[in-house]
C-alpha positions as CSV (number, residue, x, y, z in Angstrom):
1,M,96.4,159.6,174.2
2,K,94.9,163.4,174.3
3,K,94.8,162.5,178.1
4,K,98.2,161.9,178.4
5,L,98.8,164.7,176.4
6,W,97.3,167.3,178.9
7,L,98.9,165.7,181.8
8,A,101.9,166.3,181.0
9,I,101.5,169.9,180.0
10,I,100.0,170.4,183.8
11,I,102.9,169.0,185.3
12,L,105.1,171.3,183.2
13,A,103.4,174.3,184.0
14,L,103.2,173.6,188.1
15,I,107.1,173.2,188.2
16,T,107.4,176.6,186.3
17,A,105.1,178.3,189.0
18,V,107.2,176.8,191.9
19,V,110.4,178.1,190.2
20,F,109.1,182.0,189.8
21,V,108.1,181.8,193.2
22,F,111.1,180.8,194.8
23,C,113.3,183.4,192.9
24,A,110.8,185.9,193.8
25,C,111.1,185.5,197.3
26,N,114.7,185.5,197.4
27,D,115.3,189.3,198.3
28,D,118.9,188.8,198.6
29,P,120.8,189.7,195.9
30,E,123.7,188.1,197.1
31,T,122.5,184.7,197.8
32,S,123.1,182.6,194.8
33,P,121.1,179.9,193.9
34,E,123.0,177.2,194.8
35,E,122.5,178.3,198.9
36,L,118.8,178.7,198.2
37,L,118.7,174.7,197.0
38,P,119.0,171.8,199.6
39,E,122.7,170.4,200.0
40,D,121.7,167.3,198.7
41,N,120.2,169.2,195.8
42,L,123.0,170.8,194.4
43,E,123.3,168.7,191.2
44,D,121.1,168.7,188.0
45,P,117.7,167.5,188.5
46,N,117.3,163.6,186.8
47,L,115.5,164.7,183.6
48,E,114.6,160.5,183.6
49,D,111.9,162.0,186.4
50,I,110.0,164.2,183.9
51,P,107.5,162.0,182.2
52,E,108.0,161.7,178.4
53,L,105.3,162.5,176.3
54,E,103.6,159.5,174.4
55,E,103.9,159.6,170.6
56,S,100.7,159.0,168.8
57,K,100.0,156.1,166.9
58,C,97.3,154.6,164.2
59,K,96.1,151.0,163.8
60,I,95.9,149.4,160.4
61,T,94.3,146.0,159.7
62,F,94.8,144.4,156.9
63,I,92.1,142.1,155.0
64,G,92.3,139.3,152.5
65,L,89.7,137.2,150.9
66,N,85.9,137.0,152.8
67,D,87.1,139.4,155.4
68,E,90.2,137.6,156.4
69,I,92.3,139.5,158.9
70,I,96.3,138.9,157.2
71,A,97.9,141.5,159.7
72,E,97.2,144.2,162.2
73,I,100.2,146.6,162.8
74,E,100.3,150.2,164.5
75,V,102.2,152.7,162.6
76,K,102.9,156.4,164.2
77,E,101.0,159.0,163.1
78,G,102.1,160.6,159.7
79,E,104.1,157.8,159.0
80,K,104.2,155.9,155.5
81,I,102.3,152.5,155.7
82,V,104.3,149.5,154.8
83,P,101.8,146.5,153.8
84,P,102.8,143.1,154.8
85,E,103.1,140.5,152.3
86,A,100.1,139.6,150.7
87,K,98.5,136.1,151.1
88,Q,97.9,133.7,148.3
89,Y,95.0,132.0,147.5
90,D,94.6,129.3,145.2
91,G,92.6,130.2,141.7
92,Y,93.7,134.1,142.7
93,V,96.0,136.0,141.8
94,F,97.0,139.0,144.0
95,K,96.8,142.7,142.2
96,E,97.4,145.5,144.8
97,W,96.3,146.9,148.7
98,E,93.3,149.0,148.4
99,M,94.5,151.7,151.0
100,P,92.4,155.1,152.1
101,S,95.7,156.9,152.5
102,E,99.6,155.8,152.1
103,T,100.5,157.6,155.5
104,A,98.6,157.1,159.0
105,A,96.4,159.5,160.1
106,T,94.2,157.3,162.2
107,D,93.1,153.8,162.7
108,M,92.1,152.4,159.2
109,T,91.4,148.9,157.2
110,V,93.3,148.2,154.2
111,T,92.2,145.6,151.9
112,A,93.6,143.2,149.7
113,I,92.4,143.4,145.5
114,Y,92.4,139.6,144.0
115,A,91.8,138.1,140.5
116,K,90.0,135.0,139.8
117,L,92.2,133.0,137.5
118,Y,90.9,130.8,134.8
119,K,92.6,128.3,132.5
120,I,92.7,127.8,128.9
121,T,93.3,124.3,127.6
122,V,94.3,123.7,124.2
123,K,93.7,120.3,122.4
124,F,95.1,119.6,119.1
125,S,93.5,117.1,117.0
126,G,94.8,115.1,113.7
127,I,98.4,115.7,114.9
128,N,100.7,114.3,118.0
129,I,100.9,117.7,120.1
130,Q,100.4,117.8,123.9
131,E,97.4,119.9,125.0
132,Q,98.7,123.4,126.1
133,E,97.6,125.1,129.6
134,Y,97.4,128.7,129.8
135,T,96.3,130.6,133.1
136,I,94.2,134.2,132.9
137,E,93.0,136.6,134.8
138,E,89.2,137.1,134.6
139,G,87.8,139.6,132.6
140,L,90.7,139.6,130.5
141,L,90.4,139.2,126.6
142,I,91.3,135.3,125.1
143,S,93.4,137.1,122.8
144,D,95.6,138.5,125.9
145,K,97.0,134.9,125.9
146,V,96.1,133.3,123.4
147,N,96.0,133.7,119.4
148,L,96.0,132.1,116.4
149,Q,100.0,132.9,115.9
150,S,100.9,131.4,119.2
151,V,99.0,128.0,118.3
152,Q,100.6,128.3,114.8
153,A,103.9,128.3,116.0
154,L,103.8,124.9,118.3
155,I,102.6,123.0,114.9
156,P,105.6,121.7,113.4
157,D,106.3,121.6,109.5
158,G,103.9,120.1,107.2
159,Y,100.6,120.7,109.5
160,Y,98.2,123.4,109.2
161,V,95.0,124.4,111.1
162,T,92.2,123.4,109.7
163,G,89.5,125.3,112.2
164,D,89.9,128.4,113.5
165,Y,88.6,128.3,117.4
166,A,87.9,131.8,116.9
167,E,84.3,130.8,115.2
168,E,83.8,129.3,119.0
169,Y,85.3,131.7,121.0
170,S,86.2,135.2,119.6
171,Y,89.5,136.8,120.6
172,N,87.8,139.5,122.1
173,R,85.7,137.6,124.3
174,A,86.1,138.6,128.0
175,V,86.9,135.2,130.2
176,I,84.6,134.3,132.5
177,K,85.2,130.5,133.1
178,D,87.7,127.7,132.3
179,I,87.7,127.4,128.1
180,V,88.7,124.3,126.2
181,L,90.0,125.5,122.7
182,E,89.7,122.5,120.1
183,I,92.3,123.0,117.4
184,Q,91.6,120.7,113.9
185,C,94.8,120.1,112.2
186,A,95.8,118.4,109.2
187,K,98.6,117.0,107.0
188,M,99.6,119.6,104.0
189,V,99.2,117.7,100.7
190,Y,101.0,118.9,98.1
191,T,100.7,117.7,93.8
192,V,103.2,116.0,92.3
193,T,102.4,116.5,88.4
194,L,104.0,113.8,85.7
195,N,104.7,114.8,82.4
196,G,105.1,112.5,80.0
197,N,106.9,114.6,77.6
198,V,105.5,112.9,74.7
199,K,102.0,114.1,73.2
200,D,100.6,110.3,73.6
201,I,100.7,110.4,77.7
202,P,98.3,113.2,79.2
203,L,99.5,115.5,82.4
204,Q,99.0,112.9,85.7
205,T,98.8,114.8,88.7
206,E,99.1,112.9,92.4
207,Q,98.5,114.3,95.9
208,I,101.2,113.2,98.0
209,E,101.2,114.2,102.1
210,Y,103.9,116.0,103.7
211,G,106.9,114.0,104.5
212,E,106.0,111.1,102.3
213,I,108.9,109.7,100.0
214,Y,107.6,109.8,96.7
215,T,108.5,107.0,94.0
216,P,107.0,107.4,90.7
217,T,105.8,104.6,88.9
218,N,107.6,104.0,85.3
219,I,105.6,104.6,82.0
220,S,104.9,103.1,78.8
221,A,104.6,104.6,75.2
222,N,104.4,103.1,72.0
223,G,107.6,103.2,70.3
224,Y,109.9,104.5,73.1
225,I,111.9,103.1,76.3
226,F,111.0,104.8,79.4
227,K,114.3,106.0,81.0
228,G,113.6,107.4,83.8
229,W,112.2,110.7,85.8
230,Y,113.7,113.9,85.9
231,T,113.2,117.3,87.6
232,D,113.8,119.3,84.5
233,K,112.2,119.3,81.1
234,E,115.6,118.7,79.3
235,C,116.1,115.4,81.7
236,T,119.4,116.4,83.0
237,K,118.5,116.0,86.3
238,P,117.5,112.6,87.5
239,Y,114.7,112.4,90.2
240,E,115.6,110.5,93.5
241,P,113.0,109.2,95.7
242,Q,112.5,111.9,98.4
243,E,110.2,113.5,101.0
244,I,107.6,115.4,99.1
245,K,107.2,119.1,101.1
246,A,106.3,121.3,98.1
247,D,104.6,121.0,94.6
248,L,106.9,118.8,92.4
249,T,106.6,118.7,88.6
250,L,108.8,115.8,86.7
251,Y,109.5,114.9,83.5
252,A,109.5,111.4,81.4
253,K,113.0,111.0,79.7
254,W,112.5,108.3,76.3
255,E,114.8,106.6,73.8
256,E,112.9,105.6,70.6
257,V,112.8,101.7,69.7
258,T,112.7,100.2,66.6
259,E,112.8,97.0,65.3
260,D,116.8,96.9,65.9
261,T,116.9,98.4,69.0
262,H,117.8,95.7,71.8
263,I,116.7,95.2,75.5
264,E,117.4,93.8,78.2
265,L,114.5,92.6,80.4
266,A,115.2,92.3,84.2
267,T,112.0,93.1,86.8
268,D,108.5,93.0,86.3
269,E,108.2,96.4,85.5
270,D,109.9,96.1,82.3
271,I,106.8,94.1,81.3
272,E,105.6,97.6,80.3
273,I,108.4,98.1,77.9
274,L,107.6,94.8,76.0
275,K,104.0,95.7,76.1
276,A,104.4,99.0,74.5
277,N,106.8,97.9,72.0
278,P,105.9,94.5,71.4
279,Y,108.6,94.6,68.0
280,A,112.0,94.9,69.5
281,Q,114.2,92.3,70.4
282,Y,114.2,91.5,74.0
283,T,116.8,89.4,76.3
284,I,115.3,88.4,79.7
285,T,118.2,89.0,82.1
286,G,116.4,89.1,85.5
287,N,113.7,87.1,87.6
288,I,110.8,88.2,86.0
289,D,107.4,86.7,86.5
290,F,106.1,85.2,83.1
291,A,102.7,85.3,84.0
292,K,102.4,88.8,84.2
293,I,103.6,89.0,80.5
294,A,100.4,86.7,80.0
295,E,98.4,88.8,82.1
296,A,99.6,92.2,79.7
297,D,97.5,90.6,77.1
298,I,99.9,91.4,74.2
299,P,97.6,90.5,71.1
300,L,100.4,90.4,68.9
301,F,104.3,89.9,69.1
302,T,106.4,90.5,66.4
303,G,110.1,91.3,67.8
304,V,112.6,88.8,69.1
305,L,112.0,87.5,72.8
306,D,115.0,85.4,74.3
307,G,114.2,84.0,77.2
308,N,118.1,83.1,78.1
309,N,117.0,79.4,79.9
310,K,114.9,81.1,82.3
311,T,111.8,79.6,83.9
312,A,108.5,80.7,83.0
313,I,105.7,79.1,85.2
314,L,102.1,79.8,83.3
315,G,98.3,79.4,84.5
316,N,95.4,79.7,82.3
317,K,96.5,82.6,79.7
318,P,99.0,81.9,77.1
319,L,102.6,83.9,77.4
320,F,101.6,85.4,74.2
321,K,97.9,85.6,72.2
322,E,99.6,85.5,68.9
323,N,103.3,85.6,67.4
324,K,104.7,87.0,64.4
325,G,108.0,87.2,65.7
326,T,110.8,84.8,67.2
327,I,110.3,83.2,70.8
328,R,113.3,80.8,71.8
329,N,115.3,79.7,74.8
330,F,112.6,79.0,77.5
331,D,111.6,76.4,79.8
332,I,107.7,77.2,79.9
333,Q,105.8,74.9,83.0
334,V,101.7,75.4,82.4
335,Q,99.1,74.5,84.3
336,A,96.3,75.5,83.0
337,D,92.9,74.5,85.1
338,N,90.6,76.3,82.9
339,A,92.7,77.2,79.8
340,E,91.9,80.7,78.1
341,I,91.2,80.4,74.5
342,Y,91.6,83.3,72.2
343,K,89.5,84.3,69.2
344,Q,91.8,84.5,66.0
345,E,91.1,88.1,64.9
346,D,88.8,88.3,61.2
347,K,88.2,84.5,61.7
348,S,86.1,82.4,63.7
349,N,88.8,80.2,65.1
350,F,89.4,79.8,69.0
351,A,92.7,78.1,69.9
352,Y,94.9,77.6,72.5
353,G,98.7,77.0,73.3
354,A,101.0,77.2,76.0
355,I,103.1,79.9,74.4
356,C,100.7,81.1,71.7
357,A,97.4,80.6,70.7
358,I,98.5,81.4,67.2
359,N,101.9,81.1,65.5
360,T,102.8,82.7,62.2
361,G,106.4,83.2,63.6
362,T,108.9,81.0,64.8
363,I,109.5,79.3,68.4
364,E,112.3,77.4,68.8
365,N,114.4,75.7,71.6
366,C,112.3,75.9,73.9
367,T,110.8,72.9,76.4
368,I,106.8,73.1,77.6
369,S,105.9,70.3,80.4
370,G,102.7,70.5,82.6
371,S,99.0,69.8,81.8
372,I,96.3,71.8,80.2
373,T,92.2,71.6,80.3
374,I,89.8,73.2,78.0
375,V,86.2,73.5,78.9
376,S,83.9,75.0,76.3
377,D,81.4,75.0,74.1
378,K,83.1,75.9,71.1
379,A,85.0,74.3,68.4
380,V,89.1,75.1,69.5
381,Y,92.1,74.4,68.8
382,I,94.3,72.7,71.1
383,G,98.4,72.4,71.4
384,G,100.8,71.9,73.7
385,V,102.6,74.7,72.1
386,C,100.5,76.6,70.1
387,G,96.9,76.0,69.1
388,I,97.3,77.0,66.0
389,N,100.4,76.8,64.0
390,N,101.0,78.9,60.4
391,G,104.7,79.3,61.3
392,D,107.8,77.2,62.2
393,I,108.4,75.3,65.1
394,K,111.7,73.7,65.8
395,G,113.9,72.3,68.1
396,V,111.1,71.8,70.7
397,S,110.6,69.3,73.6
398,V,107.2,68.9,74.8
399,D,106.2,66.6,77.8
400,I,101.9,67.3,78.1
401,E,98.6,66.5,79.3
402,I,95.6,67.7,78.0
403,L,92.2,67.1,78.7
404,C,89.2,68.4,77.2
405,E,85.8,69.0,78.4
406,Q,82.7,69.9,76.6
407,P,84.5,70.8,73.2
408,A,82.5,70.8,69.8
409,A,82.6,68.0,67.2
410,Q,85.0,69.7,65.4
411,S,88.2,70.1,67.9
412,A,91.3,69.7,67.1
413,I,94.1,68.3,69.5
414,G,97.9,67.9,69.0
415,G,100.7,67.3,71.2
416,V,102.6,70.7,69.2
417,A,99.6,72.4,67.7
418,G,96.1,71.7,67.3
419,S,96.1,72.7,63.6
420,I,98.1,73.8,60.7
421,S,96.3,76.0,57.9
422,A,99.0,77.6,56.3
423,V,101.4,76.7,53.5
424,N,105.0,75.9,54.2
425,T,104.3,75.3,57.8
426,T,107.6,73.5,59.5
427,I,107.6,71.4,62.5
428,S,111.1,70.0,63.1
429,D,113.2,68.4,66.1
430,I,110.4,67.8,68.0
431,T,110.8,65.3,71.3
432,C,106.8,64.8,72.2
433,D,105.5,63.4,75.1
434,V,101.8,63.5,75.0
435,K,98.9,62.4,76.6
436,I,95.1,63.5,75.4
437,L,92.2,62.4,77.3
438,S,89.1,63.4,75.5
439,D,84.8,62.3,75.2
440,S,85.1,59.2,72.6
441,T,81.6,59.9,71.7
442,A,82.3,63.4,69.9
443,I,83.9,63.5,66.7
444,R,87.8,65.2,67.8
445,Y,90.8,64.7,65.6
446,C,93.7,64.0,67.9
447,G,97.5,63.4,66.8
448,G,100.5,63.2,68.6
449,I,101.8,66.3,66.8
450,V,99.1,68.1,65.6
451,G,95.2,67.6,65.6
452,I,94.5,68.4,61.7
453,I,96.1,69.2,59.0
454,S,94.1,71.0,56.2
455,T,96.4,72.6,53.7
456,S,99.6,71.3,51.8
457,D,103.7,71.9,51.7
458,I,103.6,70.7,55.5
459,T,107.0,69.4,56.6
460,L,107.4,67.4,59.6
461,S,111.2,66.2,60.2
462,D,113.0,64.4,62.9
463,I,110.4,63.8,65.7
464,T,110.3,61.5,68.3
465,I,106.9,61.1,69.8
466,Y,104.8,59.0,72.7
467,A,101.2,59.5,72.2
468,E,98.7,58.1,74.3
469,I,95.3,59.1,73.0
470,T,92.2,59.0,74.2
471,G,89.5,60.0,70.9
472,M,87.3,59.6,68.4
473,V,90.3,60.1,65.7
474,A,93.4,59.2,66.5
475,G,96.4,59.2,64.9
476,G,100.6,58.7,66.3
477,I,101.5,62.0,64.2
478,I,98.1,63.5,62.7
479,G,94.7,63.2,63.9
480,Q,93.7,64.4,60.5
481,T,94.8,65.6,57.0
482,T,92.3,67.2,54.6
483,A,95.0,68.6,51.6
484,K,98.1,67.3,50.0
485,W,100.8,66.6,50.9
486,T,102.4,66.4,54.4
487,T,105.9,65.4,54.0
488,L,107.7,63.3,56.5
489,S,111.7,63.4,56.9
490,G,114.7,62.9,58.9
491,K,114.0,60.0,61.9
492,I,110.7,59.5,62.9
493,N,110.1,57.2,66.0
494,I,106.5,56.7,66.9
495,E,105.1,54.8,70.2
496,T,101.0,54.7,70.4
497,V,98.8,53.8,72.7
498,F,95.1,54.3,71.4
499,T,92.5,53.8,73.6
500,N,88.8,54.0,72.9
501,C,89.4,55.3,69.9
502,G,86.6,55.2,66.5
503,I,89.4,55.2,64.2
504,E,93.3,54.9,64.9
505,D,96.5,54.5,62.9
506,C,99.8,54.7,63.4
507,I,100.7,58.1,61.5
508,V,97.4,59.9,60.2
509,G,94.0,58.6,62.0
510,F,91.9,59.9,59.0
511,D,92.6,60.8,55.6
512,N,89.6,60.2,53.3
513,D,91.5,57.1,51.8
514,I,93.3,59.7,49.8
515,P,97.2,59.6,50.1
516,M,98.2,62.6,52.0
517,I,101.8,61.8,53.4
518,D,104.9,62.0,51.4
519,I,107.7,60.2,52.7
520,S,111.2,62.0,51.7
521,E,113.9,59.8,50.4
522,G,116.0,58.5,53.0
523,T,113.7,59.0,56.1
524,I,113.5,56.2,58.5
525,I,110.3,55.8,60.4
526,T,109.6,53.5,63.6
527,V,106.4,52.6,65.1
528,N,106.2,51.1,68.6
529,G,109.9,49.7,67.8
530,K,109.9,48.2,64.5
531,P,110.5,49.5,61.2
532,Y,107.2,51.2,59.3
533,D,106.2,49.2,56.5
534,G,104.2,51.8,54.7
535,I,100.8,54.0,54.7
């Protein structure tokens, strides 16, 4: 380029010298310059014939990764260099051109500066959130792209981070490789506090996960009826089952119960009211599992329970252990394959009956059917209605089969009651179809109505009985009496079948040859279809 410049200067100098010589040699001042020139050169000389001076240019070479030539351009000397678009490489990001100068002054090489890219993968456990991916330049800090706040922004309500990934990767750690962050999450758990609102019930707490619909269970307290849960202590705002999203305190509302309080039992949950208040008055209005009343093991019932002619299906446990109140209007179906005997408190008596083990109250207008099997090595009193009856039983129909296995010698079995041991006890208006199967080698007292009567002033009236008995001592009505007087009254109809009985009688199996039966005037007794002639 310098040689071309010198050549142009030399040519220009030669032209100037020729003109100067020509002018100097022309002494005639009157001669015009045009006359001195040839005729065909009268016009202006053609400037195009004058060689142009070439501009000075610089070669700029642009280099990418691994010395790859991206582009080569020429830029006039002194002009600004405009780089081409940088080439993109997978896994890298273009940062800038490293240029020795912004203007062209000489040939030069311009290098592209790239930064390597790494991947940060955020995975979540304990929660259904899609993993997140972040691209970050080598050398930057993790916190430049990911931090605990940004992660928590992805977590929905009801969850929280249990493990901070910063334990493994510091926020200020420079990224030099691909990184996987494992974020441990868990559902929030809130505390529901149940305030019984009476002194006998301590506070209870439950741990409930976020979003779970919470339905508290009913509770019971002696002397009260539970009326529901409320969100305020004054019990003006009833609680409705809802999703739990914060700690919650609920308060129980109560209604005081007395002996005159009438309560309807509609669901199995209401049995807790009966268990807590066995002295109130109850009517069955819904489909209750009566076996759950038996399973509640209410030791003593003193109130009124009206079955409303509902059917009660029972297993090995009696409806109540002991009745001192009134039980009426039940259809009881019992299937006791291994009847659970009950020990009378403060006494050595063991007893079982479908309605109760021991009755000192009133049982009326009920039907009992099914079968009872007793397996025990103790002396027991067994009856289709109750084991020991020291109260009143009336208007009852019994259709029962009783099987005794291994009871002791002094056991007593009756279609209605195993034993009567209290004065002024009555059994009236009874229809009884009973089958008693007992080991004939042991002394057991079996009666169509009562197994053994050991007290006086007992009244049995208006009885229809069919008794099929296998036992050592058997009576159509009573197995054995040990005290005066048992009174028979009204209409008594007896049909008996005795099998392998050591001692048997159509009315009383064994009475120590002492007159124990008093037949009231006007009483009509029929035995196996024939009028009774006397004891």
